[in-house]
N, C-alpha and C positions, 0 to 999 in steps of 0.2 A: 634512501631506504634499503637497495638493495646493495651488497659488498661483492663486484661480479669476481673479485679477486677470491673472493671466501667461497663464494656459491661454487657448488659441485653439483648444481643441476639436477640433482636426487627425486625433485618433485613431491617432497612432502608438503610444502607449502601448498602448493598448486593444489594437494589433494584435499588439504582442511582447512581452505579458506570459507567460509560460507556464502561468500558474495560474488565469488568468481573473479575477485580482482589480479587475480596471478596469473602470468601466461610464461612462457618461455622466449627470449629474445632471437632472433639468429644466430649468436652465441651458444645458444643452450643454457643459460642463466636465466633464472627467474626475474621478472620484472613485473613491478606493484603498479595498476591503473590506479592515480591517487582518485582520480574522481568516483571511483566503485569501490576505494577502501573506508571501510567503517571501522579503522583503527579497533579492532578488537582483541588484537596480541597474539591471537590463534598463531600465524605467521612464525613471528618470531619467537615464540615459545618451543614449536617444533622442529626448529630449523636445527639439524645435529652440528652444524658448523659454526654456529653464531653469525650468519651473513647477512640477518634483518635486523634492523635498527627502525622503530619506529620513532619519530620526532616527539 
């Protein structure tokens, strides 16, 4: 769901997620908890580097 090579760790997706499904991993990259994610697409739309793709 998150392309770690593209993710710049800006936090935009973390701030916009309505259910708190996104956090940062040990590498400072976004990580989406698939069990919490409601697939609203807000994170994908907000990502400035197009690092998030919802299946």
